[in-house]
C-alpha positions in Angstrom: 10.8 -46.8 -32.9 9.1 -47.0 -36.3 10.6 -48.0 -39.6 9.5 -46.0 -42.5 10.5 -46.3 -46.1 9.2 -44.1 -48.9 6.5 -45.8 -51.1 8.7 -46.0 -54.2 11.6 -47.7 -52.3 9.3 -50.2 -50.6 7.7 -51.0 -54.0 11.1 -51.4 -55.6 12.1 -53.8 -52.8 8.9 -55.8 -53.2 9.5 -56.1 -57.0 13.1 -57.1 -56.5 12.0 -59.8 -53.9 9.4 -61.1 -56.4 11.9 -61.2 -59.2 14.4 -63.1 -57.1 11.7 -65.7 -56.1 10.7 -66.1 -59.7 14.3 -66.7 -60.9 15.2 -69.2 -58.2 12.3 -71.5 -58.6 11.9 -74.4 -60.9 8.3 -75.1 -59.7 5.7 -74.3 -62.3 1.9 -74.5 -62.7 0.8 -75.9 -66.0 -2.8 -75.5 -67.3 -3.3 -76.6 -70.9 -0.3 -75.5 -72.9 0.6 -72.5 -70.7 2.7 -72.4 -67.5 3.6 -69.9 -64.8 6.3 -70.0 -62.2 5.3 -70.6 -58.6 6.6 -67.9 -56.1 5.6 -69.8 -52.9 4.1 -73.1 -52.1 2.6 -74.4 -48.9 0.5 -77.4 -47.7 -2.8 -76.1 -48.9 -1.9 -74.0 -51.9 0.6 -71.9 -53.8 1.1 -68.3 -55.0 1.8 -66.9 -58.5 2.8 -63.4 -59.7 -0.4 -61.4 -59.9 0.8 -59.4 -62.9 1.4 -62.4 -65.2 -0.9 -65.1 -63.9 -4.6 -65.3 -64.7 -7.3 -66.2 -62.2 -7.0 -70.0 -62.7 -9.7 -72.4 -61.7 -9.9 -76.2 -62.3 -7.4 -78.9 -62.8 -3.7 -78.0 -63.1 -0.4 -79.8 -62.9 2.4 -78.7 -60.6 5.9 -79.5 -62.0 9.4 -79.3 -60.8 11.3 -78.6 -64.0 9.8 -81.2 -66.3 9.0 -83.8 -63.6 5.3 -83.9 -62.6 4.9 -83.6 -58.9 1.1 -83.6 -58.6 -2.2 -82.7 -60.1 -4.5 -80.3 -58.2 -8.0 -79.0 -58.4 -7.7 -75.3 -57.5 -9.6 -72.1 -56.9 -8.4 -68.5 -56.6 -8.3 -67.7 -52.9 -7.0 -64.1 -52.6 -4.7 -61.5 -53.9 -2.0 -60.4 -51.5 0.1 -57.5 -52.8 1.9 -58.8 -55.9 0.9 -62.4 -55.3 -2.2 -64.3 -56.5 -2.9 -67.1 -54.0 -4.6 -70.4 -54.9 -6.0 -73.1 -52.7 -6.3 -76.8 -53.4 -9.7 -78.5 -53.3 -7.8 -81.7 -53.9 -4.4 -82.8 -55.0 -3.1 -86.2 -56.3 0.6 -87.1 -56.1 2.2 -88.4 -59.2 3.5 -91.9 -59.2 6.5 -93.5 -61.1 4.8 -96.9 -61.4 1.3 -98.3 -61.8 -0.3 -100.1 -58.9 -0.2 -103.9 -59.0 -3.4 -106.0 -59.3 -2.0 -108.8 -57.2 0.9 -109.1 -54.6 4.2 -110.0 -56.2 6.5 -112.6 -54.6 9.9 -111.3 -53.5 11.7 -113.9 -55.6 9.5 -113.6 -58.7 11.3 -112.9 -62.0 11.0 -109.4 -63.4 10.6 -110.6 -67.0 10.5 -113.9 -68.9 12.8 -114.5 -71.9 11.3 -116.4 -74.8 13.1 -119.1 -76.7 15.2 -118.0 -79.6 14.5 -119.8 -82.8 17.5 -121.8 -84.1 18.6 -121.3 -87.6 19.6 -124.4 -89.6 
């Protein structure tokens, strides 16, 4: 048995699916001062809406809302239907803290308080 839908109905379903994906995602790609919502993301890349996203290339940031997840060096891989797929050449995860130059003891103080001058 074969399933057949007229072209206009299958196009409308694909558009509705893309709109639902775009609305439900907080993930965004930021390049310079512009950003685009991510439709899909996988281990080696991500997909954007082909109608709104340009053919990006270079260093971009991937954000979840306003929180930086990672920076990636990307190239345009392919265009699949209404999606523009990008692949990572490299990606670097964002960190909340800077690396230490030396090992810190478990019982070391976090900060030192200075002496308060006494008023006479």
